[in-house]
C-alpha positions in Angstrom: 11.8 -20.5 9.7 14.2 -18.8 6.9 13.6 -16.2 4.0 13.0 -17.2 0.5 15.0 -15.4 -2.4 12.4 -14.9 -4.0 10.5 -13.1 -1.2 9.5 -9.4 -1.3 8.8 -9.4 2.2 9.8 -12.0 5.1 8.2 -11.4 8.2 9.1 -13.1 11.7 7.6 -12.9 15.4 6.0 -9.2 14.9 4.8 -8.2 17.8 3.7 -4.3 18.2 2.6 -3.2 21.8 0.9 -0.2 23.0 1.2 1.2 26.1 -2.5 2.9 26.8 -2.9 4.1 30.7 -0.7 2.1 32.4 -2.3 -0.8 30.3 0.2 -2.9 27.8 -2.3 -3.2 24.2 -0.8 -6.3 21.8 -2.1 -4.8 18.8 0.3 -8.1 16.6 0.6 -10.7 18.7 4.4 -13.0 17.1 2.6 -12.7 13.0 5.1 -14.4 10.8 4.6 -14.8 6.4 5.9 -14.7 3.6 4.8 -12.5 0.7 6.7 -13.0 -3.4 7.7 -10.5 -5.7 4.7 -9.9 -8.3 1.9 -11.4 -5.7 -1.6 -9.4 -5.1 -3.0 -9.8 -1.0 -5.3 -8.8 1.1 -5.0 -8.4 4.4 -8.9 -8.3 6.1 -9.8 -8.2 9.0 -12.6 -6.7 11.9 -12.2 -3.6 13.1 -9.6 -3.6 16.5 -8.1 -6.7 14.5 -4.5 -5.9 14.3 -5.1 -5.0 9.8 -3.9 -1.6 10.2 -1.5 -1.6 12.4 -0.2 -4.0 10.9 -0.2 -1.8 8.2 1.4 0.9 9.4 4.5 -1.3 10.2 4.7 -2.6 6.7 4.6 0.8 5.3 6.8 1.9 7.0 4.9 4.1 9.1 5.5 2.2 13.3 9.3 0.6 13.8 7.8 -3.2 15.4 8.5 -3.9 19.3 10.2 -6.5 18.4 10.6 -9.2 15.8 11.8 -9.2 11.8 10.6 -7.1 9.1 12.3 -7.6 6.2 11.6 -5.6 2.5 13.2 -6.4 -0.8 16.0 -7.6 1.4 16.1 -4.9 4.0 16.1 -5.0 7.8 13.8 -2.2 8.3 12.6 -2.8 11.6 16.0 -1.9 12.8 16.2 1.3 10.6 16.4 4.4 11.9 13.7 7.1 11.1 16.0 8.9 8.5 15.7 5.8 6.9 12.6 4.4 7.3 12.1 7.9 5.0 13.4 7.0 2.6 12.0 4.0 2.3 8.9 5.3 2.5 9.9 8.1 -0.3 11.6 5.0 -2.4 10.2 1.1 -2.0 6.2 1.5 -1.4 3.9 3.6 -2.9 0.8 4.4 -0.6 -2.9 4.7 -1.8 -5.6 5.4 0.6 -9.0 6.2 1.2 -9.2 9.6 2.2 -7.0 9.8 -2.0 -4.9 12.6 0.9 -4.1 15.0 -3.0 -3.1 18.6 -2.9 -6.5 20.3 -3.9 -5.1 23.3 -5.4 -2.6 21.6 -7.1 -3.5 19.7 -10.3 -3.3 15.8 -11.7 -0.4 16.4 -12.9 1.6 18.1 -10.2 0.3 15.8 -7.5 1.4 12.7 -9.3 4.7 15.0 -9.7 5.1 15.3 -6.8 7.2 12.1 -5.5 9.6 12.8 -8.2 11.2 16.2 -7.1 10.9 14.5 -2.9 13.5 12.0 -4.3 15.1 14.3 -5.7 14.2 14.2 -10.4 15.0 15.7 -13.0 12.6 17.5 -14.2 12.3 17.2 -17.5 12.9 13.2 -16.4 9.9 13.5 -13.6 6.9 14.9 -16.1 7.8 11.8 -18.6 7.2 9.3 -15.9 4.2 11.5 -14.5 2.1 11.2 -17.7 3.1 7.4 -18.3 1.8 6.8 -14.7 -1.5 9.1 -15.6 -1.6 7.6 -18.8 -1.6 3.9 -16.9 -4.7 5.0 -15.2 -6.8 5.9 -17.8 -6.8 10.1 -16.3 -4.4 12.0 -19.0 -7.0 13.5 -20.4 -7.4 15.2 -17.2 -4.4 15.7 -16.3 -4.5 19.3 -15.4 -7.5 19.2 -13.6 -7.5 20.5 -9.8 -8.9 17.6 -7.2 -11.9 18.9 -6.2 -12.6 19.1 -9.7 -12.2 15.4 -10.1 -14.9 12.9 -9.7 -14.0 10.2 -6.2 -13.3 7.6 -8.7 -10.9 9.9 -11.2 -8.6 11.0 -8.4 -8.5 7.3 -7.3 -6.9 7.0 -10.1 -4.6 10.1 -9.5 -4.1 8.6 -5.9 -2.2 5.7 -7.6 -0.3 7.0 -10.5 1.0 9.1 -7.8 1.7 5.2 -6.0 3.3 3.7 -8.7 5.2 7.3 -10.3 8.6 5.8 -8.4 8.1 2.6 -9.7 7.7 1.4 -6.0 8.4 -2.8 -4.8 5.2 -2.5 -2.9 1.8 -0.6 -4.1 -0.1 -0.9 -0.6 -4.0 0.2 -0.6 -5.6 0.9 2.5 -9.3 0.1 2.1 -9.4 1.6 -1.7 -12.7 1.0 -2.1 -14.2 2.9 0.9 -15.0 6.0 -0.6 -16.8 5.5 -4.0 -20.0 3.9 -5.0 -19.8 0.1 -6.5 -19.9 0.3 -9.5 -16.6 2.8 -9.6 -14.8 0.6 -6.8 -15.3 -2.2 -9.4 -13.2 -0.3 -11.9 -10.5 0.7 -9.8 -10.4 -2.9 -8.1 -10.1 -4.1 -12.3 -7.2 -1.2 -12.8 -5.2 -3.0 -9.7 -5.7 -5.8 -12.1 -4.1 -4.4 -14.8 -1.5 -2.7 -12.5 -0.3 -6.6 -11.1 -1.0 -8.1 -14.6 2.1 -5.4 -15.1 4.2 -7.5 -12.3 3.4 -5.2 -9.7 3.5 -7.0 -5.9 0.1 -5.5 -4.4 -1.1 -5.1 -0.4 -4.2 -4.8 0.3 -5.8 -4.1 3.8 -9.7 -3.9 3.6 -12.5 -5.1 6.8 -14.6 -5.9 3.2 -14.9 -9.5 1.6 -16.5 -9.3 -1.2 -12.6 -6.7 -1.6 -11.2 -9.2 -0.8 -12.0 -11.3 -2.7 -10.4 -9.7 -5.6 -6.8 -10.4 -4.3 -5.2 -14.2 -5.5 -4.5 -13.9 -1.5 -6.0 -13.2 2.1 -4.2 -13.0 4.8 -6.6 -12.9 7.7 -6.3 -11.0 11.4 -8.1 -10.8 14.2 -7.1 -10.4 17.8 -3.5 -9.5 16.8 -2.4 -13.1 15.3 -2.9 -14.6 11.8 -6.3 -16.8 12.1 -6.6 -17.9 8.3 -4.3 -17.9 5.6 -5.8 -18.8 2.2 -5.1 -19.1 -1.5 -8.4 -18.1 -4.1 -9.0 -17.5 -6.9 -7.0 -20.3 -8.8 
């Protein structure tokens, strides 16, 4: 399996094996796929299927036991911890179920934070933070702190923070899991808007209705790809 030039992500024969109580647990078993730039993909599977392990590998939060993972032409599977940290900061925007915002910082400061870590100059990062908040329709609430915001508003701030560094990949883990159904639909509509602007999105979920919002679903079961389907035309 060779990597297409247009691929943002190239995964080949990826394994993750954990040692638990002197036993080997194969969380991922020889997973292979490619994801093109601009794709909107859901990774779906039941609890214990390996989807969270795969998300951690794609997000450079963990390293595979063996196999190949390339992101944007870089061989991630062979990187050091420092190199992985740089990739996480520059190439990947994370959106989590639990928002992970600093409760005492304003929405604006929460969004600005990744740019501070990247060493971006003050006037540039403030412009970028404002633009990101405007894109998720939170400009009017940017001085509010997370406890003053609704769940949907907090998730919008988290999405703005994920996008502010202009990453190659937006990686969302159960992004509607802590939201009511109406607010969840609003967040999914926002993902469609972001995708429409050319962003690559991978969304990890156990929910078929949520996964159905993507253009492609990779089904994971028992550490293997059970099915890879294109949906939505």
